[in-house]
gemmi code that builds the backbone of each chain (N, CA, C; Angstrom):
import gemmi

chains = {
    "A": [
        ("MET", (90.808, 91.254, 125.882), (91.140, 91.091, 123.980), (91.283, 90.215, 123.448)),
        ("ARG", (91.213, 89.400, 122.446), (92.182, 88.961, 121.449), (91.726, 88.464, 120.329)),
        ("PHE", (92.754, 88.234, 119.696), (91.792, 87.278, 118.090), (92.738, 86.466, 117.856)),
        ("ASP", (91.961, 85.410, 117.252), (92.773, 84.324, 116.594), (92.681, 84.263, 115.338)),
        ("VAL", (93.695, 83.604, 114.685), (93.550, 83.544, 113.032), (93.555, 82.716, 112.521)),
        ("VAL", (92.890, 82.171, 111.446), (92.501, 80.760, 111.070), (92.562, 80.824, 109.298)),
        ("ASP", (93.846, 80.068, 109.167), (93.946, 80.246, 107.239), (92.656, 79.378, 106.565)),
        ("LEU", (91.783, 80.544, 105.722), (90.479, 79.653, 105.109), (91.219, 78.859, 103.504)),
        ("GLY", (92.760, 79.582, 103.431), (93.224, 78.705, 101.948), (93.275, 79.970, 101.066)),
        ("PRO", (94.301, 79.998, 99.851), (94.441, 80.586, 99.220), (93.817, 82.136, 99.268)),
        ("SER", (93.235, 82.562, 99.381), (91.995, 83.790, 99.408), (91.377, 84.364, 100.421)),
        ("ALA", (91.306, 83.728, 101.362), (90.617, 84.297, 102.372), (91.487, 83.763, 103.880)),
        ("LEU", (91.535, 84.642, 104.812), (91.795, 84.797, 106.478), (90.267, 84.577, 107.236)),
        ("LYS", (90.598, 83.641, 108.216), (89.424, 84.663, 109.388), (90.246, 84.985, 110.333)),
        ("LEU", (89.454, 85.998, 111.238), (90.548, 86.644, 112.524), (88.668, 86.457, 113.427)),
        ("VAL", (89.238, 85.959, 114.583), (88.634, 85.348, 115.639), (88.493, 86.466, 116.444)),
        ("LEU", (88.148, 87.181, 116.971), (87.618, 88.273, 117.594), (87.003, 87.766, 118.995)),
        ("VAL", (87.296, 88.069, 120.492), (87.002, 87.850, 121.552), (86.978, 88.613, 122.488)),
        ("GLY", (86.177, 89.308, 123.322), (85.998, 89.981, 124.209), (86.188, 91.762, 124.218)),
        ("ARG", (86.497, 92.654, 124.652), (85.542, 93.636, 124.186), (86.547, 94.546, 123.546)),
        ("LEU", (86.314, 95.323, 122.337), (87.135, 95.673, 121.425), (86.684, 97.284, 121.982)),
        ("ASP", (87.333, 98.338, 122.643), (87.110, 99.293, 123.189), (88.076, 100.207, 123.523)),
        ("ALA", (88.630, 101.780, 124.025), (89.361, 102.448, 124.413), (90.754, 101.693, 125.060)),
        ("THR", (90.100, 101.100, 126.123), (91.142, 100.018, 126.969), (91.686, 99.244, 126.331)),
        ("THR", (91.146, 98.410, 125.157), (91.925, 97.178, 124.586), (92.317, 97.445, 122.903)),
        ("VAL", (92.331, 98.743, 122.551), (92.348, 98.338, 121.113), (93.626, 98.500, 120.860)),
        ("GLY", (94.456, 99.076, 122.072), (95.751, 99.376, 121.735), (97.063, 98.116, 122.011)),
        ("MET", (95.568, 96.746, 122.337), (96.977, 95.767, 122.851), (96.430, 94.491, 121.356)),
        ("VAL", (95.440, 95.160, 120.689), (95.475, 94.116, 119.314), (95.498, 94.957, 118.024)),
        ("GLU", (95.986, 96.504, 118.261), (95.719, 97.489, 116.556), (96.703, 97.323, 115.900)),
        ("THR", (98.323, 97.315, 116.450), (99.096, 96.656, 115.553), (99.441, 95.263, 114.652)),
        ("PRO", (99.343, 93.931, 115.588), (98.873, 93.081, 115.312), (97.849, 92.746, 114.493)),
        ("PHE", (96.925, 93.068, 114.336), (96.075, 93.087, 113.683), (95.451, 93.504, 112.504)),
        ("THR", (95.858, 94.807, 112.303), (96.625, 95.355, 110.879), (97.536, 94.869, 110.271)),
        ("ALA", (98.502, 94.729, 110.759), (99.623, 93.840, 110.182), (99.157, 92.267, 109.875)),
        ("THR", (98.195, 91.470, 110.673), (97.683, 90.460, 109.859), (97.057, 90.846, 108.542)),
        ("VAL", (96.266, 90.975, 108.518), (95.410, 91.442, 107.459), (96.441, 91.907, 106.099)),
        ("ALA", (97.174, 92.873, 106.500), (98.060, 93.517, 105.560), (98.776, 92.288, 105.061)),
        ("ALA", (99.464, 91.794, 105.959), (100.306, 90.539, 105.816), (100.231, 89.374, 104.514)),
        ("SER", (99.047, 89.011, 104.532), (98.143, 88.026, 104.226), (97.568, 88.437, 102.669)),
        ("GLY", (97.830, 89.561, 102.579), (97.211, 89.574, 101.058), (95.773, 89.288, 100.701)),
        ("LYS", (94.873, 88.824, 101.660), (93.893, 88.489, 101.217), (92.233, 88.831, 101.913)),
        ("SER", (91.727, 88.190, 101.335), (90.406, 88.836, 102.087), (90.397, 88.193, 103.584)),
        ("ALA", (89.413, 89.177, 104.302), (89.136, 88.627, 105.761), (87.258, 88.341, 105.884)),
        ("VAL", (87.662, 87.665, 106.736), (85.874, 86.863, 107.422), (86.754, 87.183, 108.481)),
        ("LEU", (85.708, 88.233, 109.409), (85.903, 88.492, 111.243), (84.902, 87.684, 111.656)),
        ("ASP", (85.164, 87.143, 112.128), (84.109, 85.803, 113.204), (84.134, 86.876, 114.854)),
        ("MET", (83.022, 87.430, 114.586), (82.127, 88.874, 116.059), (81.988, 87.564, 116.824)),
        ("THR", (81.401, 86.416, 116.923), (80.593, 85.907, 117.741), (81.222, 86.044, 119.295)),
        ("GLY", (81.983, 85.813, 119.086), (82.625, 86.364, 121.011), (83.098, 87.351, 120.832)),
        ("LEU", (82.292, 88.381, 120.588), (83.489, 90.313, 120.658), (82.006, 90.611, 121.445)),
        ("GLU", (82.267, 90.798, 122.335), (81.042, 91.196, 123.427), (80.340, 92.847, 123.583)),
        ("PHE", (81.649, 93.603, 122.873), (81.515, 95.067, 123.121), (82.613, 95.840, 121.951)),
        ("LEU", (81.836, 96.344, 121.117), (82.650, 97.331, 120.225), (82.569, 98.891, 121.102)),
        ("SER", (83.405, 99.860, 120.558), (83.029, 101.209, 120.498), (83.652, 102.103, 119.573)),
        ("SER", (84.062, 103.171, 119.754), (84.345, 103.860, 118.263), (85.566, 103.924, 118.092)),
        ("LEU", (86.224, 103.634, 119.015), (87.940, 103.098, 118.671), (88.017, 102.120, 118.108)),
        ("GLY", (87.230, 100.814, 118.428), (86.973, 99.441, 117.646), (86.474, 99.649, 116.289)),
        ("ILE", (85.469, 100.815, 116.036), (85.326, 100.420, 114.512), (86.222, 101.396, 113.863)),
        ("ARG", (87.264, 102.181, 114.232), (88.218, 102.568, 113.346), (89.557, 101.744, 113.355)),
        ("LEU", (89.502, 100.865, 114.106), (90.635, 99.927, 113.896), (89.735, 98.879, 112.379)),
        ("LEU", (88.849, 98.392, 112.637), (88.296, 97.702, 111.698), (87.983, 98.399, 110.867)),
        ("LEU", (87.640, 99.729, 109.796), (87.818, 100.698, 109.636), (89.152, 100.916, 108.681)),
        ("SER", (90.065, 100.630, 109.596), (91.177, 100.675, 108.982), (92.023, 99.385, 108.298)),
        ("ALA", (91.755, 98.445, 109.490), (92.026, 96.910, 108.565), (91.156, 96.801, 107.152)),
        ("THR", (90.053, 97.414, 107.722), (89.524, 97.207, 105.805), (90.164, 97.984, 104.901)),
        ("ARG", (90.555, 98.896, 105.365), (91.204, 99.845, 104.413), (92.517, 99.273, 103.638)),
        ("VAL", (93.007, 98.577, 104.061), (94.429, 97.801, 103.733), (93.643, 96.711, 102.871)),
        ("VAL", (93.023, 95.952, 103.224), (92.691, 95.074, 102.439), (91.906, 95.036, 101.179)),
        ("SER", (91.793, 96.301, 101.118), (90.461, 97.193, 99.981), (91.583, 97.431, 99.011)),
        ("ARG", (92.630, 97.847, 99.502), (93.755, 98.470, 98.685), (94.618, 97.037, 97.703)),
        ("ARG", (94.609, 96.246, 98.477), (95.006, 94.805, 97.926), (94.344, 94.207, 97.354)),
        ("GLY", (92.892, 94.666, 96.636), (91.953, 93.778, 96.012), (91.290, 93.465, 96.876)),
        ("GLY", (91.052, 93.089, 98.110), (90.515, 91.895, 98.729), (89.137, 93.108, 99.381)),
        ("LYS", (87.875, 92.046, 99.960), (87.207, 92.260, 101.145), (86.934, 92.143, 102.326)),
        ("VAL", (86.359, 92.695, 102.976), (86.063, 92.330, 104.734), (84.662, 91.775, 105.000)),
        ("VAL", (84.295, 91.166, 105.764), (83.359, 90.431, 105.672), (82.990, 90.450, 107.371)),
        ("LEU", (82.204, 90.749, 107.605), (81.671, 90.298, 109.608), (80.815, 89.247, 109.756)),
        ("PHE", (81.119, 88.593, 110.535), (79.646, 87.718, 110.324), (79.394, 87.392, 112.282)),
        ("GLY", (78.346, 87.003, 112.640), (77.776, 86.595, 113.899), (77.840, 87.685, 115.170)),
        ("ALA", (77.590, 88.941, 114.698), (77.633, 90.174, 115.493), (76.712, 89.937, 116.864)),
        ("GLN", (77.197, 90.326, 117.853), (76.244, 89.799, 118.950), (74.849, 91.011, 118.691)),
        ("PRO", (74.040, 91.190, 119.155), (73.022, 92.207, 119.295), (73.948, 93.786, 119.722)),
        ("MET", (74.854, 93.665, 120.505), (75.245, 95.455, 120.916), (76.425, 95.635, 119.980)),
        ("VAL", (77.214, 94.896, 119.664), (77.904, 95.179, 118.156), (76.923, 95.354, 117.329)),
        ("ALA", (75.958, 94.651, 116.836), (75.344, 94.620, 115.524), (74.887, 96.148, 115.796)),
        ("GLU", (74.200, 96.658, 116.421), (73.559, 97.535, 117.484), (74.570, 98.500, 117.092)),
        ("VAL", (75.714, 98.858, 117.382), (76.673, 100.245, 117.069), (76.636, 100.424, 115.571)),
        ("LEU", (77.578, 98.502, 114.910), (77.405, 98.877, 113.571), (76.583, 99.479, 112.433)),
        ("GLU", (74.974, 99.212, 113.139), (74.036, 100.127, 112.398), (73.840, 101.180, 112.516)),
        ("ALA", (74.068, 101.489, 114.116), (73.990, 103.034, 114.058), (75.157, 104.039, 113.518)),
        ("MET", (76.273, 103.758, 113.013), (77.195, 104.321, 112.352), (77.284, 104.169, 110.920)),
        ("ALA", (76.191, 103.494, 110.328), (75.911, 103.457, 109.360), (76.784, 102.936, 108.214)),
        ("LEU", (77.488, 101.471, 108.500), (78.788, 101.282, 108.304), (78.387, 100.075, 107.495)),
        ("GLY", (77.434, 99.391, 106.961), (77.097, 98.374, 106.076), (77.447, 98.336, 105.128)),
        ("ASP", (77.920, 99.434, 103.904), (78.131, 99.035, 103.004), (79.742, 99.117, 103.021)),
        ("LEU", (80.077, 99.592, 104.351), (82.185, 99.401, 104.274), (82.528, 98.295, 105.147)),
        ("LEU", (81.243, 97.800, 106.430), (81.718, 96.572, 106.914), (80.634, 96.431, 106.584)),
        ("PRO", (80.324, 95.332, 105.838), (78.719, 94.204, 105.491), (79.054, 92.860, 106.738)),
        ("ALA", (77.975, 92.983, 107.479), (77.249, 92.099, 108.558), (76.863, 90.940, 108.033)),
        ("VAL", (76.813, 89.828, 108.267), (75.944, 88.607, 107.936), (75.531, 87.909, 108.948)),
        ("GLY", (75.009, 86.613, 108.941), (74.947, 86.143, 110.029), (76.033, 84.557, 110.128)),
        ("THR", (75.806, 84.066, 109.455), (77.137, 83.050, 109.581), (78.546, 82.491, 108.420)),
        ("GLU", (79.106, 82.330, 109.107), (80.731, 82.209, 108.060), (80.475, 81.644, 107.008)),
        ("ALA", (79.521, 80.827, 106.667), (79.134, 80.571, 105.505), (78.670, 81.479, 104.693)),
        ("GLU", (77.732, 82.206, 105.127), (77.030, 83.588, 104.555), (78.664, 84.619, 103.939)),
        ("ALA", (79.236, 84.369, 105.287), (80.467, 85.652, 104.235), (80.941, 85.313, 103.350)),
        ("MET", (81.988, 83.715, 103.743), (82.089, 83.556, 102.451), (81.212, 83.056, 100.641)),
        ("ALA", (80.076, 83.548, 101.177), (80.050, 83.542, 99.898), (79.671, 85.103, 99.486)),
        ("HIS", (79.492, 85.857, 100.799), (79.878, 87.387, 100.329), (81.505, 87.982, 99.544)),
        ("LEU", (81.884, 87.288, 100.169), (83.349, 87.594, 99.462), (83.613, 87.111, 97.614)),
        ("VAL", (82.931, 85.984, 97.566), (83.117, 85.573, 96.191), (81.961, 86.433, 95.437)),
        ("ALA", (80.945, 87.076, 95.888), (80.299, 87.612, 95.701), (80.758, 89.231, 94.210)),
    ],
    "B": [
        ("MET", (71.625, 105.508, 143.436), (72.289, 106.272, 142.294), (74.176, 105.926, 142.241)),
        ("LEU", (74.759, 106.004, 141.011), (76.063, 105.890, 141.684), (76.811, 107.092, 141.007)),
        ("ARG", (77.571, 107.297, 142.005), (78.488, 108.265, 141.303), (79.564, 108.497, 141.554)),
        ("VAL", (80.945, 108.590, 140.578), (82.310, 107.907, 140.498), (82.691, 109.334, 139.929)),
        ("ASP", (83.954, 109.172, 140.381), (84.901, 110.739, 140.199), (86.110, 109.977, 139.041)),
        ("VAL", (86.066, 110.493, 137.809), (86.895, 109.436, 136.824), (88.156, 110.091, 136.478)),
        ("PRO", (89.545, 109.757, 136.675), (90.676, 111.457, 136.664), (90.399, 110.983, 134.385)),
        ("ILE", (91.023, 112.237, 134.145), (90.893, 112.120, 132.789), (92.338, 111.643, 132.216)),
        ("ASP", (91.763, 110.105, 131.872), (93.242, 109.217, 131.880), (92.613, 108.220, 131.281)),
        ("LEU", (92.984, 107.442, 130.318), (92.356, 106.365, 129.674), (92.342, 105.082, 130.757)),
        ("ALA", (93.676, 105.290, 131.162), (93.808, 103.925, 131.841), (92.933, 103.758, 133.321)),
        ("ALA", (91.946, 105.196, 133.893), (91.272, 104.884, 134.742), (89.588, 104.581, 134.146)),
        ("LEU", (89.432, 104.179, 132.654), (88.304, 104.011, 132.247), (88.064, 102.986, 132.368)),
        ("ALA", (88.478, 101.942, 131.966), (87.747, 100.796, 132.420), (87.364, 100.436, 134.066)),
        ("ASP", (88.178, 100.624, 134.910), (87.297, 101.006, 136.244), (86.044, 100.994, 136.319)),
        ("ALA", (86.272, 102.697, 135.787), (84.793, 102.657, 136.014), (83.566, 102.494, 135.501)),
        ("GLN", (83.543, 102.013, 133.832), (82.729, 101.477, 133.751), (82.376, 100.242, 134.153)),
        ("ASP", (83.244, 99.439, 134.565), (83.207, 98.676, 135.305), (81.882, 98.527, 136.661)),
        ("SER", (82.261, 99.597, 137.395), (81.396, 100.355, 138.565), (80.375, 99.957, 137.856)),
        ("ILE", (79.787, 101.032, 136.394), (78.469, 101.952, 135.983), (77.824, 100.161, 135.994)),
        ("GLU", (78.903, 98.970, 135.124), (77.708, 98.301, 134.823), (77.619, 96.958, 135.775)),
        ("THR", (78.415, 97.327, 136.650), (77.872, 96.252, 137.710), (76.907, 97.248, 138.611)),
        ("TYR", (77.025, 98.657, 138.359), (75.626, 99.248, 139.614), (74.533, 98.832, 138.438)),
        ("LEU", (74.255, 98.892, 137.156), (73.259, 98.440, 136.571), (72.719, 96.928, 136.346)),
        ("GLU", (73.982, 96.318, 136.613), (73.105, 94.978, 136.703), (72.622, 94.869, 138.177)),
        ("THR", (73.270, 95.089, 138.868), (72.624, 95.039, 140.456), (71.351, 95.474, 140.595)),
        ("GLU", (70.820, 96.906, 140.170), (69.668, 97.438, 140.030), (68.931, 96.656, 139.112)),
        ("GLY", (69.275, 95.763, 138.330), (68.173, 94.730, 137.644), (68.346, 95.850, 136.238)),
        ("ALA", (68.994, 96.310, 135.269), (68.942, 96.718, 134.377), (69.656, 96.103, 133.184)),
        ("PRO", (68.702, 95.627, 132.186), (68.766, 94.755, 130.840), (69.912, 94.608, 130.706)),
        ("THR", (70.895, 93.618, 130.300), (72.500, 93.539, 129.633), (72.579, 94.755, 128.968)),
        ("ALA", (71.547, 94.711, 127.908), (71.821, 95.743, 126.496), (72.005, 97.356, 127.599)),
        ("LEU", (70.899, 97.640, 127.563), (71.181, 98.497, 128.662), (72.197, 99.006, 129.255)),
        ("ALA", (73.053, 97.798, 129.718), (74.011, 98.501, 130.499), (75.040, 98.498, 129.818)),
        ("LEU", (75.397, 98.038, 128.556), (76.050, 97.443, 127.582), (76.022, 99.234, 126.931)),
        ("ARG", (75.194, 99.846, 126.404), (74.426, 101.082, 125.984), (75.074, 102.143, 127.190)),
        ("VAL", (75.129, 101.798, 127.967), (75.461, 103.180, 129.113), (77.273, 102.957, 128.969)),
        ("ARG", (77.431, 101.277, 129.293), (78.713, 101.489, 129.485), (79.614, 102.012, 127.997)),
        ("LEU", (78.886, 102.242, 126.966), (79.225, 102.874, 125.529), (79.532, 103.979, 124.786)),
        ("VAL", (78.076, 104.777, 125.708), (78.289, 105.866, 126.094), (79.513, 107.080, 127.034)),
        ("VAL", (79.400, 106.053, 128.474), (79.794, 106.704, 128.852), (82.026, 107.091, 128.176)),
        ("GLU", (82.147, 105.755, 127.736), (83.759, 105.685, 127.540), (83.488, 106.471, 126.097)),
        ("GLU", (82.395, 106.917, 125.426), (82.753, 107.974, 123.876), (82.727, 109.226, 124.469)),
        ("LEU", (82.127, 109.232, 125.562), (82.610, 111.164, 126.033), (83.750, 111.237, 127.029)),
        ("LEU", (83.818, 110.378, 127.749), (85.197, 110.327, 128.253), (86.531, 110.106, 127.717)),
        ("VAL", (86.575, 109.607, 126.638), (87.482, 108.977, 125.507), (87.611, 110.532, 125.511)),
        ("ASN", (86.227, 111.427, 124.378), (86.436, 112.453, 124.716), (87.230, 113.554, 125.027)),
        ("LEU", (87.310, 113.661, 126.356), (87.558, 114.362, 127.545), (88.914, 114.500, 126.902)),
        ("VAL", (89.458, 113.235, 126.900), (90.664, 112.345, 126.901), (91.742, 113.082, 126.128)),
        ("MET", (91.187, 113.333, 125.046), (91.861, 113.209, 123.716), (91.832, 114.192, 122.895)),
        ("HIS", (90.851, 115.185, 123.251), (90.115, 116.199, 122.907), (89.972, 117.411, 123.494)),
        ("GLY", (89.583, 117.179, 125.063), (89.102, 117.962, 125.956), (90.208, 119.162, 126.400)),
        ("ARG", (90.220, 120.545, 126.432), (91.315, 121.852, 126.696), (90.985, 122.265, 128.243)),
        ("PHE", (92.166, 121.690, 129.155), (91.708, 121.645, 130.172), (92.739, 122.907, 130.580)),
        ("ALA", (91.884, 123.923, 131.557), (93.121, 124.901, 132.153), (94.071, 124.659, 133.336)),
        ("ALA", (93.467, 124.059, 134.103), (94.309, 123.137, 135.451), (94.885, 121.752, 134.705)),
        ("GLN", (96.555, 121.871, 134.687), (97.067, 120.258, 134.661), (97.884, 120.053, 136.104)),
        ("PRO", (97.343, 118.448, 136.597), (96.797, 117.652, 135.424), (94.888, 117.888, 136.144)),
        ("PRO", (94.178, 117.737, 134.722), (92.829, 118.051, 135.256), (92.017, 117.628, 136.151)),
        ("PRO", (91.129, 118.144, 136.571), (90.125, 117.697, 137.688), (89.499, 115.966, 137.016)),
        ("ALA", (89.229, 115.299, 137.897), (88.401, 114.319, 137.828), (87.300, 114.451, 137.156)),
        ("ALA", (86.462, 114.000, 136.109), (85.172, 114.055, 135.561), (84.484, 113.801, 136.791)),
        ("ARG", (83.125, 113.928, 137.053), (82.245, 113.661, 137.728), (81.053, 112.995, 137.172)),
        ("VAL", (81.133, 111.239, 137.244), (79.960, 110.633, 136.459), (78.705, 109.913, 137.208)),
        ("ALA", (77.634, 110.266, 137.327), (76.240, 110.232, 138.074), (75.297, 109.328, 137.583)),
        ("VAL", (75.164, 108.128, 137.265), (74.205, 107.226, 136.914), (73.425, 106.792, 138.099)),
        ("ALA", (71.830, 107.018, 137.553), (70.793, 106.490, 138.466), (69.697, 105.437, 137.448)),
        ("PHE", (69.108, 104.769, 137.712), (68.625, 103.462, 137.223), (66.668, 103.708, 137.651)),
        ("GLU", (65.775, 104.245, 136.669), (64.885, 104.749, 137.103), (63.425, 104.262, 136.579)),
        ("ALA", (62.909, 103.487, 136.857), (61.497, 103.334, 135.329), (62.255, 102.878, 134.016)),
        ("GLY", (63.137, 101.735, 134.468), (63.723, 100.900, 133.172), (64.421, 102.088, 132.456)),
        ("ARG", (65.094, 102.824, 132.632), (65.862, 103.974, 131.761), (67.208, 104.527, 132.689)),
        ("ALA", (68.020, 104.205, 132.323), (69.500, 104.625, 133.229), (69.458, 106.924, 132.129)),
        ("ARG", (69.790, 107.332, 133.772), (69.971, 108.845, 133.781), (71.006, 108.845, 133.644)),
        ("LEU", (72.350, 109.651, 133.044), (73.534, 109.960, 132.801), (73.632, 111.371, 132.826)),
        ("THR", (74.154, 111.853, 133.941), (75.279, 113.057, 134.000), (76.760, 112.984, 134.423)),
        ("ILE", (77.018, 114.087, 133.218), (78.984, 114.056, 132.906), (79.030, 115.496, 133.575)),
        ("GLU", (79.984, 115.728, 134.806), (80.803, 117.582, 135.026), (82.263, 117.017, 134.320)),
        ("ASP", (82.670, 118.137, 133.982), (83.946, 118.085, 133.519), (84.618, 119.417, 133.655)),
        ("ALA", (85.492, 119.941, 133.838), (86.302, 121.282, 133.652), (86.741, 121.647, 132.424)),
        ("ALA", (86.479, 120.736, 131.509), (86.673, 121.269, 129.405), (86.397, 122.576, 129.894)),
        ("ALA", (87.501, 122.816, 128.388), (86.488, 124.112, 128.146), (85.052, 123.702, 127.158)),
        ("PRO", (83.851, 125.072, 127.734), (82.724, 124.564, 126.732), (83.291, 123.887, 125.298)),
        ("PHE", (81.814, 122.846, 125.741), (81.775, 121.972, 124.602), (80.664, 121.455, 124.824)),
        ("ASP", (79.501, 121.590, 123.430), (78.228, 121.003, 123.778), (77.978, 120.099, 122.405)),
        ("PRO", (77.691, 119.006, 123.135), (77.761, 117.562, 122.360), (77.025, 117.719, 122.021)),
        ("ARG", (75.415, 118.270, 121.699), (74.216, 118.546, 120.963), (74.738, 118.317, 119.116)),
        ("GLY", (75.270, 119.481, 118.584), (75.612, 119.617, 117.840), (76.168, 118.094, 116.609)),
        ("GLY", (76.151, 118.802, 115.260), (77.071, 117.758, 114.714), (75.818, 117.085, 114.059)),
        ("LYS", (76.407, 116.333, 112.857), (75.317, 115.626, 111.760), (75.014, 114.224, 112.141)),
        ("ALA", (73.916, 113.323, 111.931), (74.458, 112.101, 112.032), (74.691, 111.349, 111.252)),
        ("PRO", (75.791, 110.324, 111.954), (75.982, 109.770, 110.494), (75.371, 109.331, 109.520)),
        ("VAL", (76.766, 109.421, 108.006), (75.887, 109.071, 107.129), (75.928, 107.835, 106.017)),
        ("ALA", (75.898, 106.985, 105.251), (76.429, 105.879, 104.828), (77.445, 106.148, 103.571)),
        ("LEU", (78.808, 105.772, 103.907), (79.335, 105.651, 103.355), (79.287, 104.267, 102.380)),
        ("ARG", (79.797, 104.276, 100.956), (80.177, 103.454, 100.353), (81.889, 103.918, 99.584)),
        ("ASP", (82.968, 104.646, 100.052), (83.992, 104.258, 99.397), (85.178, 104.437, 100.770)),
        ("ILE", (85.583, 103.290, 101.094), (86.886, 103.150, 102.243), (87.434, 104.214, 102.606)),
        ("GLU", (88.210, 104.507, 101.246), (89.107, 105.644, 101.392), (88.169, 107.338, 102.208)),
        ("ALA", (87.617, 107.160, 101.917), (86.437, 108.331, 102.300), (86.112, 108.164, 103.645)),
        ("ALA", (86.076, 106.809, 104.397), (86.015, 106.727, 105.894), (86.643, 107.514, 106.558)),
        ("PRO", (86.072, 107.716, 107.553), (86.543, 108.855, 108.891), (87.442, 107.540, 109.740)),
        ("THR", (88.860, 108.541, 109.695), (89.668, 107.781, 111.113), (89.241, 108.158, 112.468)),
        ("GLY", (88.594, 108.996, 112.372), (88.292, 109.641, 113.914), (86.676, 110.219, 114.057)),
        ("GLY", (86.698, 111.169, 115.313), (85.161, 111.614, 115.253), (83.787, 110.498, 115.308)),
        ("LEU", (84.104, 109.397, 115.615), (82.575, 108.443, 115.401), (82.306, 108.597, 117.141)),
        ("GLY", (83.427, 109.114, 117.658), (82.281, 108.562, 119.135), (81.250, 109.707, 119.326)),
        ("LEU", (80.886, 110.745, 119.153), (79.898, 111.691, 119.546), (78.610, 111.433, 118.870)),
        ("PRO", (79.104, 111.103, 117.318), (78.112, 110.393, 116.867), (77.316, 108.977, 116.819)),
        ("LEU", (78.340, 108.340, 117.603), (77.714, 107.325, 118.296), (76.536, 107.396, 119.498)),
        ("VAL", (77.199, 108.271, 120.105), (76.370, 109.084, 121.274), (75.641, 109.365, 121.072)),
        ("ARG", (75.173, 110.314, 120.495), (73.864, 110.889, 119.683), (72.672, 109.630, 119.476)),
        ("ARG", (73.399, 108.993, 118.723), (72.378, 107.539, 118.076), (72.170, 106.377, 119.581)),
        ("MET", (73.144, 107.205, 120.409), (72.213, 105.632, 122.029), (71.387, 106.453, 122.518)),
        ("ALA", (71.771, 107.698, 122.536), (71.245, 108.531, 123.565), (70.575, 109.418, 123.616)),
        ("GLU", (69.708, 109.912, 124.198), (69.235, 111.609, 124.376), (69.948, 112.452, 124.903)),
        ("ILE", (70.391, 112.925, 124.700), (70.827, 113.986, 125.597), (70.066, 115.017, 125.632)),
        ("LEU", (69.507, 115.326, 127.089), (68.544, 115.870, 127.471), (68.867, 117.409, 127.795)),
        ("ASP", (69.774, 117.358, 128.312), (70.484, 118.803, 128.371), (71.601, 119.183, 128.572)),
        ("TYR", (72.547, 120.019, 128.067), (74.269, 120.522, 128.454), (74.089, 121.948, 128.732)),
        ("GLY", (74.697, 121.857, 129.689), (74.773, 123.465, 130.289), (76.338, 124.234, 131.025)),
        ("ARG", (76.459, 125.201, 131.812), (77.631, 125.507, 132.424), (77.315, 125.169, 133.457)),
        ("THR", (77.340, 124.533, 134.701), (76.840, 124.777, 136.191), (77.453, 125.612, 137.008)),
        ("GLU", (78.698, 125.657, 136.858), (80.023, 126.210, 137.769), (81.120, 127.223, 136.689)),
        ("PRO", (81.821, 128.123, 137.681), (82.695, 128.185, 136.996), (83.564, 127.262, 136.380)),
        ("GLY", (83.700, 127.459, 134.522), (84.798, 126.287, 134.763), (84.385, 125.109, 134.010)),
        ("TRP", (82.997, 124.394, 134.358), (82.512, 123.177, 134.363), (81.191, 123.113, 133.075)),
        ("ASN", (81.474, 121.630, 132.152), (80.223, 121.565, 131.831), (79.537, 120.493, 132.371)),
        ("ARG", (78.563, 120.924, 132.580), (77.266, 119.471, 132.969), (76.491, 119.123, 131.755)),
        ("THR", (76.598, 117.732, 131.776), (75.397, 116.842, 130.256), (74.537, 116.159, 130.697)),
        ("GLU", (73.417, 116.029, 130.569), (73.030, 115.053, 131.268), (72.083, 114.242, 129.977)),
        ("LEU", (72.013, 113.043, 130.465), (71.900, 112.028, 129.154), (70.505, 111.062, 129.765)),
        ("LEU", (69.953, 110.693, 128.559), (69.213, 109.149, 129.232), (69.195, 108.462, 127.950)),
        ("ILE", (69.296, 107.184, 128.270), (69.283, 106.368, 128.284), (68.298, 105.330, 127.949)),
        ("THR", (67.730, 104.314, 126.811), (66.277, 103.397, 127.056), (67.288, 101.670, 126.804)),
        ("GLY", (66.312, 101.226, 126.499), (66.819, 100.460, 126.055), (66.858, 99.562, 125.074)),
        ("VAL", (67.301, 98.801, 124.591), (67.672, 98.264, 122.496), (66.103, 98.988, 122.070)),
        ("SER", (65.951, 100.096, 121.583), (64.393, 100.336, 120.420), (64.384, 99.127, 119.309)),
    ],
}
model = gemmi.Model(1)
for chain_id, residues in chains.items():
    chain = gemmi.Chain(chain_id)
    for i, (resn, *xyz) in enumerate(residues, 1):
        res = gemmi.Residue()
        res.name, res.seqid = resn, gemmi.SeqId(i, " ")
        for name, pos in zip(("N", "CA", "C"), xyz):
            atom = gemmi.Atom()
            atom.name, atom.element = name, gemmi.Element(name[0])
            atom.pos, atom.b_iso = gemmi.Position(*pos), 0.0
            res.add_atom(atom)
        chain.add_residue(res)
    model.add_chain(chain)
structure = gemmi.Structure()
structure.add_model(model)
structure.setup_entities()
């Protein structure tokens, strides 16, 4: 599990999640992931196209990061979730807190909506 | 059928999940089903590691069995933790306020959405037995 960071300008950051975000891997990325979104002070779009697996501990990390961004007035939008990940997010009824769209362009549009 | 004993330790989880996923793929199960089973196994075993109360220390390994039959996976988990019936609890409710979002307790609601819990009971002194059925993507 890893994530890459892409600066999208003054108001948004893209975090590219790759691998499996689960009980075994969440500890590897939890602190740097949350620190990155907190330090940026920007909204975040999460590129989920490379994320193959998401469990409840991974969801907890995403919610924690969203809480940090929200407290600074920003938004978090996910895009490109693979079927397994999309299914998990839908099952947990998290669409309002972690909105998921198809493409990066849609995610960026959602940030300014 | 695959049977695997899984120590009550997060460090042991990935190997068990990999074995189960490999077994299901070898049996011809769709990837979506294999990932669902992997998820359910993780949530139940993490729950044991984080919340299980065991009389013996270190706790005995959980006994996990998976069978792929008729396009579905039948999963059985036996553990020596204090009695715990995973069938209770509420379905996830849509939340609109991130400050009200839960910081824990997400695993079992997810299990109940991803699997049908066929049975729960105590099979021998000090052991829980949970039987689940997991089907493909609905």
